[in-house]
C-alpha positions as CSV (number, residue, x, y, z in Angstrom):
1,M,3.4,144.8,-0.7
2,S,0.9,142.3,-2.6
3,D,1.3,138.6,-2.4
4,E,2.6,138.4,-5.9
5,V,5.3,141.0,-5.6
6,M,6.3,139.0,-2.3
7,R,6.4,135.9,-4.0
8,R,8.7,137.4,-6.9
9,H,11.1,139.0,-4.1
10,Q,11.3,135.4,-2.5
11,A,12.1,133.7,-5.9
12,R,14.8,136.3,-6.7
13,A,16.3,136.0,-3.3
14,K,16.4,132.1,-3.7
15,A,18.0,132.4,-7.0
16,K,20.7,134.6,-5.5
17,A,21.2,132.5,-2.6
18,H,21.5,129.2,-4.8
19,P,23.4,130.5,-8.0
20,Q,24.7,127.0,-8.7
21,T,21.6,125.4,-8.8
22,G,20.1,125.2,-12.2
23,A,16.7,126.7,-13.3
24,G,15.6,123.3,-14.1
25,T,16.3,121.6,-11.1
26,L,14.6,124.4,-9.2
27,E,11.5,124.1,-11.3
28,G,11.7,120.4,-10.9
29,I,11.8,120.7,-6.9
30,G,9.0,123.1,-7.0
31,R,6.8,120.8,-9.2
32,T,7.5,118.1,-6.7
33,K,6.7,120.1,-3.8
34,K,3.1,121.3,-5.5
35,M,2.3,117.8,-6.2
36,V,3.1,116.7,-2.5
37,T,1.1,119.6,-1.4
38,M,-2.0,118.9,-3.5
39,A,-1.7,115.2,-2.5
40,M,-1.9,116.4,1.2
41,M,-5.1,118.6,0.3
42,V,-6.7,115.3,-1.1
43,A,-5.8,113.3,2.1
44,I,-7.3,116.2,4.3
45,S,-10.4,116.3,2.2
46,V,-11.0,112.5,2.3
47,A,-10.3,112.5,6.2
48,L,-12.7,115.4,6.7
49,V,-15.6,113.4,4.9
50,Y,-14.7,110.4,7.3
51,L,-14.9,112.4,10.3
52,I,-17.5,114.9,9.6
53,H,-20.7,114.0,7.7
54,F,-24.4,114.5,8.7
55,P,-27.9,115.4,7.4
56,I,-28.6,119.2,7.5
57,M,-32.3,118.5,6.6
58,P,-34.6,115.9,8.3
59,M,-36.8,115.7,5.2
60,V,-34.0,114.5,3.1
61,P,-31.6,112.6,5.4
62,F,-29.7,111.1,2.5
63,L,-28.3,114.6,1.6
64,E,-25.3,114.8,4.1
65,Y,-23.2,117.7,4.7
66,D,-19.3,117.3,4.6
67,P,-16.5,119.7,4.7
68,A,-14.4,117.9,1.9
69,D,-14.7,121.1,-0.6
70,I,-12.7,123.3,1.8
71,P,-9.3,122.0,1.1
72,I,-10.1,121.9,-2.6
73,L,-11.1,125.4,-2.6
74,I,-8.0,126.5,-0.9
75,G,-6.0,124.4,-3.3
76,T,-7.7,126.2,-6.0
77,F,-7.2,129.7,-4.7
78,A,-3.4,128.8,-4.1
79,F,-2.8,127.2,-7.4
80,G,-5.6,128.0,-9.8
81,P,-8.8,126.5,-11.2
82,A,-7.0,123.9,-13.1
83,A,-5.4,122.7,-10.1
84,G,-8.8,122.9,-8.4
85,L,-10.2,120.5,-11.1
86,M,-7.5,118.1,-10.7
87,L,-8.0,118.2,-6.7
88,T,-11.8,117.6,-7.4
89,F,-11.3,114.7,-9.9
90,V,-8.8,112.7,-7.4
91,T,-10.6,113.5,-4.3
92,A,-13.9,112.3,-5.6
93,I,-12.5,109.0,-6.9
94,V,-10.5,108.4,-3.7
95,Q,-13.4,109.3,-1.5
96,G,-15.8,107.3,-3.7
97,V,-13.8,104.1,-3.6
98,T,-12.8,104.4,0.3
99,V,-15.1,106.3,2.9
100,S,-18.1,106.8,0.5
101,A,-17.9,103.5,-1.4
102,G,-21.5,102.8,-0.7
103,S,-22.6,105.7,-3.3
104,G,-20.6,104.0,-6.1
105,F,-20.0,105.7,-9.4
106,Y,-23.0,107.7,-8.8
107,G,-21.4,109.4,-6.0
108,I,-18.1,110.1,-7.8
109,L,-20.0,111.6,-10.7
110,M,-22.1,113.7,-8.8
111,H,-19.2,114.8,-6.5
112,I,-17.2,115.7,-9.7
113,I,-20.1,117.7,-11.3
114,A,-20.9,119.7,-8.1
115,T,-17.4,120.5,-6.9
116,S,-16.1,121.2,-10.5
117,A,-18.8,124.0,-10.9
118,L,-17.8,125.5,-7.7
119,V,-14.1,125.5,-7.9
120,L,-14.0,126.4,-11.7
121,V,-16.1,129.5,-11.1
122,A,-14.7,130.6,-7.9
123,G,-11.0,130.0,-8.8
124,T,-11.4,131.7,-12.2
125,V,-13.0,134.8,-10.6
126,Y,-10.5,135.1,-7.9
127,Y,-7.4,134.7,-10.4
128,S,-8.6,137.5,-12.2
129,R,-7.4,139.6,-9.5
130,K,-6.5,138.1,-6.3
131,T,-8.2,140.1,-3.6
132,R,-10.6,139.4,-0.6
133,R,-13.3,141.0,-2.9
134,T,-12.7,138.7,-5.7
135,A,-12.5,135.7,-3.3
136,L,-16.0,136.6,-1.9
137,I,-17.5,137.0,-5.4
138,G,-16.1,134.1,-6.8
139,L,-17.3,131.9,-3.8
140,L,-20.9,133.5,-4.1
141,A,-20.9,133.1,-7.9
142,G,-19.4,129.4,-7.5
143,M,-22.1,128.5,-4.9
144,A,-24.9,129.9,-7.5
145,V,-23.6,128.0,-10.4
146,M,-23.1,124.8,-8.4
147,A,-26.8,124.9,-7.3
148,L,-28.1,125.5,-10.9
149,V,-25.9,122.9,-12.5
150,M,-27.0,120.3,-9.9
151,I,-30.7,120.7,-11.1
152,P,-30.3,119.1,-14.5
153,A,-27.6,116.6,-13.2
154,N,-30.1,115.5,-10.7
155,M,-32.8,115.2,-13.1
156,I,-30.8,113.3,-15.6
157,I,-28.4,111.5,-13.6
158,T,-30.3,110.3,-10.6
159,P,-33.3,108.7,-12.4
160,A,-30.6,106.8,-14.6
161,F,-28.4,105.5,-11.8
162,M,-30.9,105.2,-9.0
163,G,-34.0,104.1,-10.7
164,V,-36.0,106.9,-9.3
165,P,-38.8,108.6,-11.3
166,T,-38.1,112.0,-12.7
167,G,-41.4,113.2,-10.9
168,T,-40.0,112.2,-7.5
169,V,-36.5,113.9,-8.1
170,W,-38.3,117.0,-9.2
171,S,-40.5,117.0,-6.1
172,L,-37.4,116.9,-4.1
173,M,-35.8,119.6,-6.2
174,P,-36.4,122.5,-3.5
175,F,-34.6,120.4,-0.9
176,I,-31.7,119.7,-3.3
177,I,-31.1,123.2,-4.3
178,A,-31.4,124.5,-0.5
179,F,-29.0,121.7,0.4
180,N,-26.6,122.5,-2.3
181,I,-26.5,126.3,-1.2
182,I,-26.2,125.6,2.4
183,K,-23.4,123.2,1.9
184,A,-21.7,125.5,-0.5
185,G,-22.3,128.4,1.8
186,I,-20.8,126.8,4.9
187,N,-17.8,125.3,3.0
188,G,-17.4,128.9,1.2
189,I,-17.6,130.9,4.5
190,V,-14.9,128.8,6.0
191,T,-12.8,129.1,3.1
192,F,-13.1,132.9,2.9
193,Y,-11.8,133.3,6.4
194,I,-8.9,130.7,6.2
195,Y,-7.5,130.6,2.8
196,K,-5.3,133.5,2.9
197,R,-3.0,132.4,5.7
198,I,-2.9,128.9,4.5
199,S,-2.1,130.1,1.0
200,N,0.6,132.3,2.3
201,F,2.0,129.3,4.1
202,L,1.8,126.9,1.1
203,H,3.7,129.5,-1.0
204,S,6.1,130.1,1.4
205,F,7.0,126.4,1.8
206,L,6.9,125.8,-1.9
207,S,9.4,129.0,-2.4
208,R,11.9,127.5,0.0
């Protein structure tokens, strides 16, 4: 039985168990639970950045890996690409004014651009048909799009905000591309192996 069929059965069982509860009330409770769950995803993402961040290439130590995108990707697979974008924006802003305040608006903007490209592509592909195969394809496609999108983003935004010559940014581009692929790859692999059980838990919680 697929996850979608199972969730429909759970919804019907819940409706039968609580016939006196109005549909509007149930929907309102469901929306509240979903918002609480997404807020938890944001909190976990920010906490992960605080606890885990380190450079992965000595040549460019200012490019640090962090696992913040893992909860965002899981939320995207659980609730859809639109929810993933919402998680991305909120997480980037909260992170940018707390644990990563040193990077300022530049850091927030680059985080939004990179992670939005990743979750939008990965979530859209996965939601076309929710299988492990589409999850893998979506993550790989999202990783590639993220790496490509960040080329013009760095060439345009980094000189404007950081005052670095475009020639310098271009000379670092091989490292920037490699960094984005490695970071998205690590987060994608972790997400691929844990998203299903967490997604099932989230939907079970929301259907209660």
